[in-house]
N, C-alpha and C positions, 0 to 999 in steps of 0.2 A: 820643217822650217825652210824658208826661202833664203838662198844665199845672195848677197849683194856685194859686188866687187867694185870698189871705189878707187879711181885712178890717182896717180901722182901728178904733180906739176913739173914740167910743162907737157907731160904726155897726155894720152887720152885712153879710151877704153880698149884700144888695140894692144896695150901693154899686157892685158890679161889673157891673151891667146893661149899660152902654155897652161894656164889654170883651167880654161874652158874645156880643153882637151881631156882634162883629168876629172872633171865634174859631170854630174848628171845634167840633163836638160832642165830648164826652168830657172837658171841663174840670171839675175838682172844685172846688167853692166851698163850704167849710164855714161854719157859724155856730159860733164858738167856744163860746158860751154853751150851745148844745145838746150840746156834748161833755162837759159837766160839769167840775168842778174850777176852779182859779183860778190856773193857772201856765202860763207860756210853754212850758216844757219838757213839761208834761203835754199841752198841746194839740198840740205838735209830734208827740209819740208817737202820739196819737190819729189825726192826719192820716196819718202814715206807715203805720199799721195799716189804714187804710181805702182806700189807693190803692196799687196794685201797680206795680212796675217803676221805670224811670228818670223823674225828675221835673224840671220847671222850676218853682221856687218864686218866686211873685210876691207881695211883701208890702208893705202900706202901713202905716206907723207901727207900731202893735201887731203887725200882720201881718208886718211886716219882722222883728220880733224872733222871731216864730214860725218864719219862714223860716230865720233864722240858727240857731235851735235844731234845726231839721230837718237843716241841713247839718252841724251838730256831731254829731248822733245817727246820721246815715246818710250819711256823705260819699261812699260808693260809689253812692248812688242819686240824690242831689241834684246834677244836672249843671250847672244854670244858675240864676243868682239875679238877681232884680230887686228892689232895695230903694228904696222911695219914702218919704221923710220918716222914716227910721229911723236911729237912732244905732247905733254899734257898742259904745259904753260902757254900763255900768250906771248907775243913778241915783246921783248923789252924795248925801251925807247931807242937805243942805238940800232937795234935790228929794224925797227919801224923806219928809222931815218935811212937805212941802207935800202930798204924796199922803195922808199920815196924816190931815191936817186935812180934805182933800177927802172921805175915807171917813167921818170923824166927821160932817160936814155932811150927807152923803147919808143916813147911817143915822138921823140925828136928824130930818131934814126932808124926805127923799125927793128925787126929781129936781127938784122945784120949788125946793128950797132950795140947789141946786147953782149957785152964782153963777160961771159959767164965764167966764174971760177969752177962751176960744177955743171957738167953737161951729161945728163943721164942717158943711158943706152935706150934704144927703142925708137919707134916712130915719133918724130918731133917736127911738126910743120904748122905751128900755131900762127894765126894772124896776129897783127899788132894788138887789135882789140881783145883777143882772147888772152894774150900774154898779160895785158894790163889788168884785165878782170881777175885772172888767176893770182897775180901779185897782190892786188887789193884784198882778195879773200884771205890770203895768207897773213897779210899785215893786220887785218881787222878782226881776226878770229878771237873768240873769248877764251879766257883761261878755263881749262877743263879738268883741273886737278880734283875738283869736287865730284865730277862725273866718274872719274876713275875710282876714287875712294868709295863712292856709293854704288858702284856697279857690282851686283851680287852674283851675276852669272859667270860662266867660264870666260876668261880673258887670256889671250896670249899676246905677249909683247915680243916682237921680232926685230932684231937689228943685225946688220952686217958688221963683221969685225973690221971692215975697211970703210965704214960710213964716215965721210968727211963732215957731215952736218950734225948728226945726232951721236954723241959719244956713247960708248957701250955702258959706261957707269950711269949716265943719266937715264938710259933706257931701262937699266936694271932697277933704278929707283922707282920708275913708273910702275913696274910690275910689283915691287915690294909694297907699294901704297894701296894695292887693290886687294879685296877680300879673297878672291879665288883666281889667282893669276899664275901663269907659267911664263918663264923667261927663256928665250931661245936666241943664241948668238950663232950666226951662220958664217962659217969661215969662207974667206975669199969673196964675199959679197960686199958691195958698196951700199949706197943709200936706197936703191930700188932693188930689194932682195929678190922679189919674185921674177925680175928680169935677169939678174946676175946669176941666181942659183935656183932655177925653176923647179927642178926635181926635189930639192930639199924643202923649198917653200911649200910645194904640194904635199909633201909628207906631213909637215906641220899643220897645214890647213885640214887635211883629212883627219888628223888626230883630233882637232877641235870639233869637226863635224860628227865624228864617231863617239865622242865623249858622252857617257851616260849622264842624264840629268840628276 
């Protein structure tokens, strides 16, 4: 099975460097902004077109939403999932409104005007256009609770115990809603677990990859 690593927002594929060092060759690590468009479903289709065969989709935050969209679009190909810091639900109205305001600020003032409450670690040098497209993709993503509930392959839900965006209890509920899921809380990690605690994240990922069918 081919491993696909799907990055968080506002980061890009460089966030996965600690994982690439621990995995065999042949891992596909896309940059969503290079794929064009501004939708989770569109990016999922692009990834599926670029990689053949059965897949293990590993997604962090925004990347988790793309992983779920891949599982919705190609359930026969996505055999295993790892979701880190990703919800199963769509944005509620108040969160969509907050994202609209975020887009307005970015368009008016650029990246310097984006007063983020949350600034993830790792390389972060997005253009205004990339920021807007990423926020639009987050805002417009579909509810994926049915995807989680219907995913019969191995699924691991990972959350940092210091995640300011996805509460541990909500992440646990995602795992409990799936037929074959494990739940992992990583101590000392925030929203981007693979960056905050790469060694522990790699252990969890290897366990998924080595799990017998």
